[in-house]
FIPA-503023 format. One record per residue (C-alpha): residue number from 1; residue in three letters; x, y, z. Coordinates in nm, 4 decimals. Layout:
<atoms>
seq:NUM&type:ALA&px:X&py:Y&pz:Z
...
</atoms>
This chain:
<atoms>
seq:1&type:MET&px:0.0000&py:0.0000&pz:0.0000
seq:2&type:LEU&px:0.1171&py:0.3508&pz:-0.0818
seq:3&type:ARG&px:0.0261&py:0.6726&pz:0.0989
seq:4&type:ILE&px:-0.0319&py:0.9590&pz:-0.1415
seq:5&type:VAL&px:-0.1176&py:1.3280&pz:-0.1072
seq:6&type:HIS&px:-0.2763&py:1.5000&pz:-0.4073
seq:7&type:LEU&px:-0.2450&py:1.8804&pz:-0.4265
seq:8&type:ASP&px:-0.4630&py:2.1041&pz:-0.6448
seq:9&type:THR&px:-0.5151&py:2.4794&pz:-0.6059
seq:10&type:ALA&px:-0.8042&py:2.5536&pz:-0.8454
seq:11&type:ARG&px:-1.1367&py:2.6703&pz:-0.7071
seq:12&type:GLU&px:-1.3304&py:2.5698&pz:-1.0182
seq:13&type:PHE&px:-1.3968&py:2.2147&pz:-1.1354
seq:14&type:ARG&px:-1.2552&py:2.1488&pz:-1.4814
seq:15&type:GLY&px:-1.0617&py:1.8831&pz:-1.6664
seq:16&type:GLY&px:-0.7671&py:1.8741&pz:-1.4276
seq:17&type:GLN&px:-0.9896&py:1.8212&pz:-1.1251
seq:18&type:ARG&px:-1.1854&py:1.5507&pz:-1.3082
seq:19&type:GLN&px:-0.8592&py:1.3718&pz:-1.3818
seq:20&type:LEU&px:-0.7445&py:1.3986&pz:-1.0189
seq:21&type:LEU&px:-1.0622&py:1.2326&pz:-0.8959
seq:22&type:LEU&px:-1.0499&py:0.9696&pz:-1.1688
seq:23&type:LEU&px:-0.6970&py:0.8829&pz:-1.0565
seq:24&type:ALA&px:-0.7915&py:0.8862&pz:-0.6876
seq:25&type:ARG&px:-1.0844&py:0.6503&pz:-0.7478
seq:26&type:GLY&px:-0.8633&py:0.4029&pz:-0.9286
seq:27&type:LEU&px:-0.5933&py:0.4177&pz:-0.6633
seq:28&type:ARG&px:-0.8521&py:0.3659&pz:-0.3883
seq:29&type:GLU&px:-0.9708&py:0.0493&pz:-0.5638
seq:30&type:ARG&px:-0.6102&py:-0.0730&pz:-0.5468
seq:31&type:GLY&px:-0.5994&py:-0.0174&pz:-0.1705
seq:32&type:HIS&px:-0.3838&py:0.2952&pz:-0.1469
seq:33&type:GLU&px:-0.4391&py:0.5604&pz:0.1215
seq:34&type:GLN&px:-0.4859&py:0.9163&pz:-0.0030
seq:35&type:ARG&px:-0.5393&py:1.2765&pz:0.1061
seq:36&type:ILE&px:-0.6577&py:1.5565&pz:-0.1217
seq:37&type:VAL&px:-0.5258&py:1.9056&pz:-0.0456
seq:38&type:CYS&px:-0.7370&py:2.1738&pz:-0.2122
seq:39&type:PRO&px:-0.8863&py:2.5192&pz:-0.1464
seq:40&type:ARG&px:-1.1528&py:2.5447&pz:0.1201
seq:41&type:GLY&px:-1.4914&py:2.5930&pz:-0.0433
seq:42&type:SER&px:-1.3718&py:2.4729&pz:-0.3831
seq:43&type:ALA&px:-1.5744&py:2.2462&pz:-0.6090
seq:44&type:LEU&px:-1.3065&py:1.9791&pz:-0.5726
seq:45&type:GLU&px:-1.3406&py:1.9821&pz:-0.1935
seq:46&type:ALA&px:-1.7163&py:1.9292&pz:-0.2171
seq:47&type:GLN&px:-1.6917&py:1.6519&pz:-0.4749
seq:48&type:ALA&px:-1.4038&py:1.4720&pz:-0.3035
seq:49&type:LYS&px:-1.5853&py:1.4726&pz:0.0319
seq:50&type:ALA&px:-1.9050&py:1.3509&pz:-0.1348
seq:51&type:GLU&px:-1.7090&py:1.0543&pz:-0.2699
seq:52&type:GLY&px:-1.5628&py:0.9733&pz:0.0711
seq:53&type:PHE&px:-1.2051&py:1.0941&pz:0.0228
seq:54&type:ALA&px:-1.0057&py:1.2428&pz:0.3090
seq:55&type:VAL&px:-0.9608&py:1.6132&pz:0.2359
seq:56&type:LEU&px:-0.7282&py:1.8730&pz:0.3853
seq:57&type:PRO&px:-0.8895&py:2.2069&pz:0.2878
seq:58&type:GLN&px:-0.6757&py:2.5207&pz:0.2795
seq:59&type:GLN&px:-0.7629&py:2.8889&pz:0.2880
seq:60&type:SER&px:-0.4933&py:2.9760&pz:0.0367
seq:61&type:HIS&px:-0.2264&py:2.7932&pz:-0.1589
seq:62&type:GLY&px:-0.0047&py:3.0910&pz:-0.2344
seq:63&type:PRO&px:0.3582&py:2.9903&pz:-0.1757
seq:64&type:GLY&px:0.3966&py:3.2874&pz:0.0583
seq:65&type:LYS&px:0.1147&py:3.1677&pz:0.2851
seq:66&type:LEU&px:0.3155&py:3.0229&pz:0.5717
seq:67&type:GLY&px:0.0206&py:2.8781&pz:0.7621
seq:68&type:SER&px:-0.0954&py:2.6706&pz:0.4685
seq:69&type:LEU&px:0.2569&py:2.5545&pz:0.3912
seq:70&type:LEU&px:0.3221&py:2.4440&pz:0.7501
seq:71&type:GLU&px:-0.0110&py:2.2626&pz:0.7743
seq:72&type:VAL&px:0.0638&py:2.0631&pz:0.4599
seq:73&type:ARG&px:0.4119&py:1.9858&pz:0.5906
seq:74&type:ARG&px:0.2693&py:1.8602&pz:0.9210
seq:75&type:GLU&px:0.0261&py:1.6384&pz:0.7307
seq:76&type:LEU&px:0.3056&py:1.4906&pz:0.5205
seq:77&type:ARG&px:0.5120&py:1.4105&pz:0.8306
seq:78&type:ARG&px:0.2271&py:1.2906&pz:1.0524
seq:79&type:GLY&px:0.0800&py:1.0571&pz:0.7930
seq:80&type:GLY&px:0.4066&py:0.9090&pz:0.6728
seq:81&type:PHE&px:0.3140&py:0.9906&pz:0.3143
seq:82&type:GLN&px:0.5461&py:0.8597&pz:0.0467
seq:83&type:VAL&px:0.4211&py:1.0538&pz:-0.2565
seq:84&type:ALA&px:0.3103&py:1.4153&pz:-0.2976
seq:85&type:HIS&px:0.1445&py:1.4545&pz:-0.6381
seq:86&type:ALA&px:0.0774&py:1.8131&pz:-0.7465
seq:87&type:HIS&px:-0.1822&py:1.8499&pz:-1.0193
seq:88&type:ASP&px:-0.1165&py:2.2151&pz:-1.1096
seq:89&type:GLY&px:0.1707&py:2.4628&pz:-1.1020
seq:90&type:HIS&px:0.0869&py:2.6386&pz:-0.7750
seq:91&type:GLY&px:0.0280&py:2.3004&pz:-0.6171
seq:92&type:GLN&px:0.3778&py:2.1932&pz:-0.7172
seq:93&type:THR&px:0.5302&py:2.5040&pz:-0.5596
seq:94&type:LEU&px:0.3431&py:2.4243&pz:-0.2379
seq:95&type:SER&px:0.4518&py:2.0595&pz:-0.2565
seq:96&type:ALA&px:0.8180&py:2.1470&pz:-0.3126
seq:97&type:LEU&px:0.8304&py:2.3917&pz:-0.0220
seq:98&type:ALA&px:0.6229&py:2.1845&pz:0.2221
seq:99&type:SER&px:0.8247&py:1.8665&pz:0.1665
seq:100&type:LEU&px:1.1745&py:2.0159&pz:0.1945
seq:101&type:GLY&px:1.3924&py:1.7700&pz:0.3847
seq:102&type:LEU&px:1.1213&py:1.5023&pz:0.4040
seq:103&type:GLU&px:1.1474&py:1.1547&pz:0.2569
seq:104&type:VAL&px:0.8636&py:1.2181&pz:0.0146
seq:105&type:ARG&px:0.8736&py:1.1560&pz:-0.3604
seq:106&type:ARG&px:0.7344&py:1.4585&pz:-0.5440
seq:107&type:VAL&px:0.5393&py:1.4214&pz:-0.8689
seq:108&type:ALA&px:0.4056&py:1.7124&pz:-1.0752
seq:109&type:THR&px:0.1513&py:1.6874&pz:-1.3553
seq:110&type:ARG&px:0.1868&py:1.9435&pz:-1.6339
seq:111&type:ARG&px:-0.1194&py:1.9690&pz:-1.8574
seq:112&type:VAL&px:-0.1060&py:2.3279&pz:-1.9865
seq:113&type:THR&px:0.1041&py:2.4725&pz:-2.2675
seq:114&type:PHE&px:0.1459&py:2.8348&pz:-2.1643
seq:115&type:MET&px:0.4481&py:2.9789&pz:-1.9816
seq:116&type:PRO&px:0.3268&py:3.2275&pz:-1.7174
seq:117&type:GLN&px:0.4629&py:3.5822&pz:-1.7000
seq:118&type:GLY&px:0.7254&py:3.5359&pz:-1.9697
seq:119&type:LEU&px:1.0133&py:3.3009&pz:-2.0338
seq:120&type:GLY&px:1.2467&py:3.4557&pz:-1.7766
seq:121&type:TYR&px:0.9945&py:3.4056&pz:-1.4977
seq:122&type:TRP&px:0.9295&py:3.0497&pz:-1.6139
seq:123&type:LEU&px:1.2976&py:2.9563&pz:-1.6191
seq:124&type:ARG&px:1.3432&py:3.0820&pz:-1.2628
seq:125&type:ILE&px:1.0338&py:2.9118&pz:-1.1250
seq:126&type:HIS&px:1.0849&py:2.5768&pz:-1.2955
seq:127&type:ARG&px:1.4226&py:2.5371&pz:-1.1231
seq:128&type:LEU&px:1.2268&py:2.4947&pz:-0.8005
seq:129&type:GLN&px:0.9141&py:2.3292&pz:-0.9367
seq:130&type:TYR&px:1.0725&py:2.0792&pz:-1.1732
seq:131&type:GLY&px:1.4349&py:2.0701&pz:-1.0564
seq:132&type:PRO&px:1.5387&py:1.9634&pz:-0.7041
seq:133&type:GLY&px:1.1810&py:2.0180&pz:-0.5876
seq:134&type:CYS&px:1.0468&py:1.7409&pz:-0.8101
seq:135&type:ASP&px:1.1307&py:1.3752&pz:-0.8671
seq:136&type:ALA&px:0.9116&py:1.3168&pz:-1.1732
seq:137&type:VAL&px:0.6990&py:1.5246&pz:-1.4087
seq:138&type:VAL&px:0.3905&py:1.3775&pz:-1.5733
seq:139&type:ALA&px:0.3288&py:1.5316&pz:-1.9166
seq:140&type:VAL&px:-0.0202&py:1.4656&pz:-2.0535
seq:141&type:SER&px:0.1010&py:1.4645&pz:-2.4145
seq:142&type:LYS&px:0.4163&py:1.4417&pz:-2.6219
seq:143&type:PHE&px:0.3666&py:1.8080&pz:-2.7079
seq:144&type:VAL&px:0.3780&py:1.9076&pz:-2.3387
seq:145&type:ARG&px:0.6784&py:1.6810&pz:-2.2861
seq:146&type:ASP&px:0.8701&py:1.8466&pz:-2.5698
seq:147&type:LEU&px:0.7774&py:2.1917&pz:-2.4389
seq:148&type:LEU&px:0.9135&py:2.1034&pz:-2.0938
seq:149&type:VAL&px:1.2382&py:1.9755&pz:-2.2440
seq:150&type:ASP&px:1.2735&py:2.2950&pz:-2.4486
seq:151&type:CYS&px:1.2370&py:2.4918&pz:-2.1248
seq:152&type:GLY&px:1.5184&py:2.3003&pz:-1.9580
seq:153&type:VAL&px:1.3432&py:2.0203&pz:-1.7675
seq:154&type:ALA&px:1.5501&py:1.7003&pz:-1.7772
seq:155&type:ALA&px:1.3993&py:1.4564&pz:-2.0265
seq:156&type:SER&px:1.4832&py:1.1664&pz:-1.7932
seq:157&type:LYS&px:1.2504&py:1.3145&pz:-1.5326
seq:158&type:ILE&px:0.9454&py:1.3334&pz:-1.7627
seq:159&type:GLU&px:0.6866&py:1.0578&pz:-1.8041
seq:160&type:ILE&px:0.4123&py:1.0859&pz:-2.0656
seq:161&type:ILE&px:0.0870&py:0.9675&pz:-1.9089
seq:162&type:ARG&px:-0.2108&py:1.0835&pz:-2.1089
seq:163&type:ASP&px:-0.5420&py:1.1670&pz:-1.9430
seq:164&type:GLY&px:-0.7808&py:0.8782&pz:-1.8958
seq:165&type:ILE&px:-1.1542&py:0.8509&pz:-1.9507
seq:166&type:GLU&px:-1.4292&py:0.6144&pz:-1.8475
seq:167&type:ILE&px:-1.5361&py:0.4300&pz:-2.1614
seq:168&type:PRO&px:-1.9174&py:0.3920&pz:-2.1743
seq:169&type:ALA&px:-2.0281&py:0.0346&pz:-2.2332
seq:170&type:GLU&px:-2.2469&py:0.1426&pz:-2.5250
seq:171&type:ARG&px:-2.2924&py:0.4436&pz:-2.7485
seq:172&type:PRO&px:-2.5923&py:0.6621&pz:-2.6530
seq:173&type:ASP&px:-2.9077&py:0.5061&pz:-2.7913
seq:174&type:ALA&px:-3.1922&py:0.6611&pz:-2.9882
seq:175&type:THR&px:-3.4108&py:0.6983&pz:-2.6796
seq:176&type:LEU&px:-3.1546&py:0.9093&pz:-2.4934
seq:177&type:ARG&px:-3.0859&py:1.1087&pz:-2.8104
seq:178&type:ALA&px:-3.4546&py:1.1917&pz:-2.8549
seq:179&type:ARG&px:-3.5003&py:1.2792&pz:-2.4866
seq:180&type:SER&px:-3.1915&py:1.5025&pz:-2.4828
seq:181&type:ARG&px:-3.3012&py:1.6872&pz:-2.7951
seq:182&type:ARG&px:-3.6480&py:1.7448&pz:-2.6532
seq:183&type:HIS&px:-3.4897&py:1.8819&pz:-2.3364
seq:184&type:TRP&px:-3.3005&py:2.1476&pz:-2.5327
seq:185&type:GLY&px:-3.5798&py:2.2145&pz:-2.7806
seq:186&type:LEU&px:-3.4082&py:2.0615&pz:-3.0846
seq:187&type:ASP&px:-3.5815&py:1.8969&pz:-3.3781
seq:188&type:PRO&px:-3.5051&py:1.5219&pz:-3.4075
seq:189&type:GLU&px:-3.3624&py:1.5577&pz:-3.7602
seq:190&type:VAL&px:-3.1621&py:1.8813&pz:-3.7269
seq:191&type:PHE&px:-2.7809&py:1.8605&pz:-3.7481
seq:192&type:VAL&px:-2.6280&py:1.9525&pz:-3.4111
seq:193&type:ILE&px:-2.2696&py:2.0595&pz:-3.3443
seq:194&type:GLY&px:-2.1382&py:2.0626&pz:-2.9886
seq:195&type:HIS&px:-1.8521&py:2.1802&pz:-2.7686
seq:196&type:ALA&px:-1.7931&py:2.1544&pz:-2.3919
seq:197&type:GLY&px:-1.5312&py:2.3502&pz:-2.2031
seq:198&type:ALA&px:-1.4504&py:2.6486&pz:-1.9856
seq:199&type:PHE&px:-1.5060&py:2.9804&pz:-2.1601
seq:200&type:THR&px:-1.1456&py:3.1022&pz:-2.1663
seq:201&type:GLU&px:-0.9330&py:3.2564&pz:-2.4408
seq:202&type:GLU&px:-0.7388&py:2.9393&pz:-2.5155
seq:203&type:LYS&px:-1.0506&py:2.7246&pz:-2.5624
seq:204&type:GLY&px:-1.1626&py:2.9313&pz:-2.8628
seq:205&type:GLN&px:-1.5424&py:2.9280&pz:-2.8339
seq:206&type:ASP&px:-1.5430&py:3.2638&pz:-3.0128
seq:207&type:LEU&px:-1.3673&py:3.1007&pz:-3.3097
seq:208&type:LEU&px:-1.6301&py:2.8264&pz:-3.3232
seq:209&type:LEU&px:-1.9154&py:3.0763&pz:-3.3068
seq:210&type:GLN&px:-1.7536&py:3.2863&pz:-3.5791
seq:211&type:ALA&px:-1.7113&py:2.9805&pz:-3.8019
seq:212&type:PHE&px:-2.0701&py:2.8785&pz:-3.7341
seq:213&type:VAL&px:-2.1934&py:3.2207&pz:-3.8416
seq:214&type:GLN&px:-1.9599&py:3.2324&pz:-4.1429
seq:215&type:GLY&px:-2.0924&py:2.8961&pz:-4.2619
seq:216&type:GLY&px:-2.3892&py:3.0816&pz:-4.4044
seq:217&type:GLU&px:-2.6338&py:2.8762&pz:-4.6112
seq:218&type:SER&px:-2.4244&py:2.5599&pz:-4.5709
seq:219&type:LEU&px:-2.4955&py:2.5596&pz:-4.1982
seq:220&type:ALA&px:-2.8303&py:2.7371&pz:-4.2078
seq:221&type:GLY&px:-3.0196&py:2.4361&pz:-4.0765
seq:222&type:ALA&px:-2.7656&py:2.3383&pz:-3.8113
seq:223&type:HIS&px:-2.7654&py:2.4188&pz:-3.4404
seq:224&type:LEU&px:-2.4737&py:2.4649&pz:-3.1990
seq:225&type:LEU&px:-2.4693&py:2.3590&pz:-2.8325
seq:226&type:LEU&px:-2.2063&py:2.5150&pz:-2.6044
seq:227&type:ALA&px:-2.1676&py:2.3586&pz:-2.2593
seq:228&type:GLY&px:-1.9578&py:2.5170&pz:-1.9860
seq:229&type:ASP&px:-1.9021&py:2.8393&pz:-1.7986
seq:230&type:GLY&px:-1.6091&py:3.0709&pz:-1.7385
seq:231&type:PRO&px:-1.4843&py:3.4284&pz:-1.7481
seq:232&type:LEU&px:-1.5579&py:3.4930&pz:-2.1173
seq:233&type:LEU&px:-1.9101&py:3.3535&pz:-2.1180
seq:234&type:SER&px:-2.0699&py:3.6990&pz:-2.1040
seq:235&type:SER&px:-1.8012&py:3.8838&pz:-2.3007
seq:236&type:VAL&px:-1.9097&py:4.1338&pz:-2.5646
seq:237&type:ARG&px:-1.7669&py:3.9187&pz:-2.8433
seq:238&type:ILE&px:-1.9479&py:3.6016&pz:-2.7348
seq:239&type:VAL&px:-2.2757&py:3.7866&pz:-2.6831
seq:240&type:ASP&px:-2.2492&py:3.9507&pz:-3.0258
seq:241&type:LEU&px:-2.1739&py:3.6232&pz:-3.2036
seq:242&type:LEU&px:-2.4652&py:3.4550&pz:-3.0267
seq:243&type:ARG&px:-2.6894&py:3.7314&pz:-3.1581
seq:244&type:GLN&px:-2.5570&py:3.6778&pz:-3.5103
seq:245&type:SER&px:-2.6415&py:3.3068&pz:-3.4895
seq:246&type:GLN&px:-3.0101&py:3.4054&pz:-3.4904
seq:247&type:GLY&px:-3.1085&py:3.1670&pz:-3.2145
seq:248&type:ARG&px:-2.9289&py:2.8621&pz:-3.3520
seq:249&type:ALA&px:-2.6444&py:2.8708&pz:-3.0962
seq:250&type:HIS&px:-2.7415&py:2.7702&pz:-2.7423
seq:251&type:LEU&px:-2.5603&py:2.8138&pz:-2.4100
seq:252&type:LEU&px:-2.6206&py:2.5177&pz:-2.1786
seq:253&type:GLY&px:-2.4125&py:2.6213&pz:-1.8776
seq:254&type:TRP&px:-2.1948&py:2.3808&pz:-1.6818
seq:255&type:LEU&px:-2.3067&py:2.0183&pz:-1.7097
seq:256&type:GLU&px:-2.2031&py:1.7664&pz:-1.4460
seq:257&type:ASP&px:-2.3069&py:1.4738&pz:-1.6658
seq:258&type:LEU&px:-2.2078&py:1.5127&pz:-2.0312
seq:259&type:THR&px:-2.3711&py:1.1904&pz:-2.1538
seq:260&type:PRO&px:-2.7032&py:1.3543&pz:-2.2566
seq:261&type:PHE&px:-2.5036&py:1.6310&pz:-2.4269
seq:262&type:PHE&px:-2.3044&py:1.3810&pz:-2.6333
seq:263&type:ALA&px:-2.6238&py:1.1924&pz:-2.7144
seq:264&type:ALA&px:-2.7840&py:1.5067&pz:-2.8565
seq:265&type:ILE&px:-2.5058&py:1.6097&pz:-3.0975
seq:266&type:ASP&px:-2.3760&py:1.4782&pz:-3.4296
seq:267&type:LEU&px:-2.0308&py:1.6363&pz:-3.4299
seq:268&type:TYR&px:-1.7924&py:1.7485&pz:-3.1564
seq:269&type:VAL&px:-1.5646&py:2.0488&pz:-3.2109
seq:270&type:MET&px:-1.2495&py:2.1497&pz:-3.0212
seq:271&type:PRO&px:-1.1523&py:2.4960&pz:-3.1538
seq:272&type:SER&px:-0.8651&py:2.5543&pz:-2.9084
seq:273&type:ARG&px:-0.5924&py:2.8111&pz:-2.9534
seq:274&type:ALA&px:-0.3792&py:2.6037&pz:-2.7124
seq:275&type:GLU&px:-0.4376&py:2.2593&pz:-2.5618
seq:276&type:GLY&px:-0.2215&py:2.0268&pz:-2.3562
seq:277&type:LEU&px:-0.4208&py:1.7206&pz:-2.4586
seq:278&type:GLY&px:-0.7998&py:1.7689&pz:-2.4684
seq:279&type:SER&px:-0.9753&py:1.5069&pz:-2.2545
seq:280&type:SER&px:-1.3204&py:1.6246&pz:-2.3675
seq:281&type:VAL&px:-1.2243&py:1.5140&pz:-2.7198
seq:282&type:LEU&px:-1.1540&py:1.1662&pz:-2.5831
seq:283&type:LEU&px:-1.4925&py:1.1637&pz:-2.4083
seq:284&type:ALA&px:-1.6674&py:1.2640&pz:-2.7306
seq:285&type:MET&px:-1.4867&py:0.9932&pz:-2.9248
seq:286&type:ALA&px:-1.5727&py:0.7365&pz:-2.6569
seq:287&type:HIS&px:-1.9397&py:0.8256&pz:-2.7148
seq:288&type:GLY&px:-1.9018&py:0.7515&pz:-3.0858
seq:289&type:LEU&px:-1.8720&py:1.1075&pz:-3.2170
seq:290&type:PRO&px:-1.6494&py:1.2343&pz:-3.4985
seq:291&type:VAL&px:-1.4356&py:1.5341&pz:-3.4040
seq:292&type:VAL&px:-1.3158&py:1.8551&pz:-3.5650
seq:293&type:ALA&px:-1.0138&py:1.9881&pz:-3.3745
seq:294&type:SER&px:-0.7500&py:2.2579&pz:-3.4050
seq:295&type:GLN&px:-0.4065&py:2.1327&pz:-3.4996
seq:296&type:VAL&px:-0.2444&py:2.2557&pz:-3.1778
seq:297&type:GLY&px:-0.0828&py:2.1053&pz:-2.8699
seq:298&type:GLY&px:-0.1732&py:1.7457&pz:-2.7987
seq:299&type:LEU&px:-0.4901&py:1.7371&pz:-3.0123
seq:300&type:PRO&px:-0.3159&py:1.5810&pz:-3.3177
seq:301&type:GLU&px:-0.2135&py:1.2969&pz:-3.0853
seq:302&type:LEU&px:-0.5833&py:1.2141&pz:-3.0418
seq:303&type:VAL&px:-0.7605&py:1.2988&pz:-3.3674
seq:304&type:GLU&px:-0.6567&py:1.1154&pz:-3.6845
seq:305&type:GLU&px:-0.7311&py:1.3171&pz:-3.9971
seq:306&type:GLY&px:-0.9733&py:1.1334&pz:-4.2247
seq:307&type:ARG&px:-1.0149&py:0.8423&pz:-3.9838
seq:308&type:THR&px:-1.1718&py:0.9865&pz:-3.6682
seq:309&type:GLY&px:-1.2364&py:1.3424&pz:-3.7833
seq:310&type:TRP&px:-1.0739&py:1.6598&pz:-3.9139
seq:311&type:LEU&px:-0.7748&py:1.8688&pz:-3.8043
seq:312&type:VAL&px:-0.7834&py:2.2374&pz:-3.8982
seq:313&type:PRO&px:-0.5326&py:2.5229&pz:-3.8661
seq:314&type:PRO&px:-0.5658&py:2.7027&pz:-3.5316
seq:315&type:ALA&px:-0.7357&py:3.0417&pz:-3.4994
seq:316&type:SER&px:-0.8856&py:3.0108&pz:-3.8505
seq:317&type:PRO&px:-1.2650&py:3.0475&pz:-3.8487
seq:318&type:SER&px:-1.2744&py:3.0063&pz:-4.2276
seq:319&type:ALA&px:-1.0930&py:2.6700&pz:-4.2148
seq:320&type:LEU&px:-1.3167&py:2.5624&pz:-3.9287
seq:321&type:ALA&px:-1.6281&py:2.6640&pz:-4.1241
seq:322&type:LYS&px:-1.5146&py:2.4507&pz:-4.4190
seq:323&type:ALA&px:-1.4690&py:2.1474&pz:-4.1920
seq:324&type:LEU&px:-1.8130&py:2.1988&pz:-4.0370
seq:325&type:THR&px:-1.9664&py:2.2219&pz:-4.3844
seq:326&type:ALA&px:-1.7881&py:1.9039&pz:-4.4936
seq:327&type:ALA&px:-1.9212&py:1.7208&pz:-4.1902
seq:328&type:THR&px:-2.2814&py:1.8288&pz:-4.2393
seq:329&type:SER&px:-2.2749&py:1.7206&pz:-4.6037
seq:330&type:ASP&px:-2.1779&py:1.3594&pz:-4.5292
seq:331&type:ARG&px:-2.3916&py:1.2263&pz:-4.2462
seq:332&type:GLU&px:-2.3398&py:0.8660&pz:-4.3519
seq:333&type:GLY&px:-1.9632&py:0.9076&pz:-4.3375
seq:334&type:LEU&px:-1.9888&py:1.0512&pz:-3.9872
seq:335&type:GLY&px:-2.0975&py:0.7134&pz:-3.8561
seq:336&type:CYS&px:-1.7754&py:0.5503&pz:-3.9769
seq:337&type:LEU&px:-1.5630&py:0.8289&pz:-3.8289
seq:338&type:GLY&px:-1.7459&py:0.8006&pz:-3.4976
seq:339&type:ALA&px:-1.7001&py:0.4232&pz:-3.4816
seq:340&type:ALA&px:-1.3272&py:0.4598&pz:-3.5478
seq:341&type:GLY&px:-1.3075&py:0.7319&pz:-3.2839
seq:342&type:ARG&px:-1.4681&py:0.5065&pz:-3.0249
seq:343&type:GLU&px:-1.2070&py:0.2393&pz:-3.0905
seq:344&type:ARG&px:-0.9311&py:0.4989&pz:-3.0703
seq:345&type:ALA&px:-1.0644&py:0.6242&pz:-2.7359
seq:346&type:ARG&px:-1.0264&py:0.2769&pz:-2.5833
seq:347&type:GLU&px:-0.6508&py:0.3343&pz:-2.5886
seq:348&type:PHE&px:-0.6989&py:0.6108&pz:-2.3301
seq:349&type:SER&px:-0.8989&py:0.4293&pz:-2.0622
seq:350&type:ASP&px:-0.8922&py:0.5418&pz:-1.7000
seq:351&type:ALA&px:-0.7486&py:0.2023&pz:-1.6037
seq:352&type:THR&px:-0.4471&py:0.2616&pz:-1.8285
seq:353&type:MET&px:-0.3891&py:0.6065&pz:-1.6772
seq:354&type:VAL&px:-0.4167&py:0.4737&pz:-1.3200
seq:355&type:ASN&px:-0.1917&py:0.1751&pz:-1.3882
seq:356&type:ARG&px:0.0824&py:0.3903&pz:-1.5383
seq:357&type:THR&px:0.0645&py:0.6467&pz:-1.2580
seq:358&type:GLU&px:0.0736&py:0.3769&pz:-0.9906
seq:359&type:ALA&px:0.3754&py:0.2187&pz:-1.1617
seq:360&type:LEU&px:0.5514&py:0.5565&pz:-1.1580
seq:361&type:TYR&px:0.4833&py:0.5968&pz:-0.7840
seq:362&type:ARG&px:0.6213&py:0.2490&pz:-0.7148
seq:363&type:ARG&px:0.9380&py:0.3116&pz:-0.9155
seq:364&type:LEU&px:1.0034&py:0.6338&pz:-0.7281
seq:365&type:THR&px:0.9391&py:0.4921&pz:-0.3824
seq:366&type:SER&px:1.1233&py:0.1646&pz:-0.4451
seq:367&type:ALA&px:1.4283&py:0.3577&pz:-0.5662
seq:368&type:ARG&px:1.4655&py:0.5080&pz:-0.2179
seq:369&type:GLY&px:1.3303&py:0.2152&pz:-0.0195
seq:370&type:LEU&px:1.0338&py:0.4170&pz:0.0987
seq:371&type:GLU&px:0.7812&py:0.1431&pz:0.0338
seq:372&type:VAL&px:0.9886&py:-0.1111&pz:0.2276
seq:373&type:ASN&px:1.0376&py:0.1313&pz:0.5154
seq:374&type:HIS&px:0.6667&py:0.2053&pz:0.5326
seq:375&type:ARG&px:0.5766&py:-0.1628&pz:0.5465
seq:376&type:ALA&px:0.8138&py:-0.1989&pz:0.8392
seq:377&type:GLY&px:0.6137&py:0.0673&pz:1.0227
seq:378&type:ASN&px:0.8736&py:0.3429&pz:1.0027
seq:379&type:ARG&px:0.7715&py:0.7098&pz:1.0063
seq:380&type:TRP&px:0.9873&py:0.9848&pz:0.8605
seq:381&type:ARG&px:1.0830&py:1.2987&pz:1.0400
seq:382&type:GLY&px:1.1918&py:1.6095&pz:0.8466
</atoms>
């Protein structure tokens, strides 16, 4: 049995938090003990507690917040934890500082592609986060791995472990499709395009809306469903593009269960300007949907042009509009693309992600004898 602390500093509940819980569930099934350190009052705290996980809520995770840092350090020492796994950048800073001098193996997951506050800032910070303060870095895609190497992180320290998803036993059936469409006021025969994600600049919902509007007569009978919330949801640009769609683009808000959403649509679109991997694309493919995605970040590692969907140049509404038009004009072909996508998605199961992460933990702890020491009942003092 391993003892693991997961650290995450986000207040919202998005892809990274979903992946943390997916990992924690799998590790719990394998008998490992875990704690989840997250902001007090965050969505992750509520969900983790609802699922029966031990949670250590914090008021703030800023690296300068001494009280939070000391509390996490006490927890690491008191519980004899062997692994501290940070699931975001601020979490890794907290992990590195709180575990100084302790016999704890530190793992950091990197899932984003941006470098905060400029290259100089990044190069200074990563020396702590991904240098001596880290024993292994999990990159969610080859693209993220290459970016880390370019920024000076040792290649030997990086492990590519792609996000995992729960593969539904069956594709959504006609009954669920009809019920979902009735719920959102959609005609049974209309062509429906969908996207789910936080409304942020990098996700590119404005690009999708612009392409949808630019499609003109070719997309005149289609509808667009946008699931999610975020800071740009009520921006002037989004509001204006929604108006231009003439009632054919619909905001659904944040959806806890995406299965009805996937059942209602014919095509999934990922119009990102930047993307570490894109786990929502995997979910769409697992539900038997063809995908149109920007050719950025880790997305080309998921979507196979002509086999599971289309890849388009990033930040190009005109190219995106052409792909949407091509999809709507070949409904029969969409079925073949969706079937191939479902098979492709099986390669990214949650079990695979959990197995590979657990194996990484064991390699790190066995290298220092931590697992053996723990079984002997030893506790570490830093």
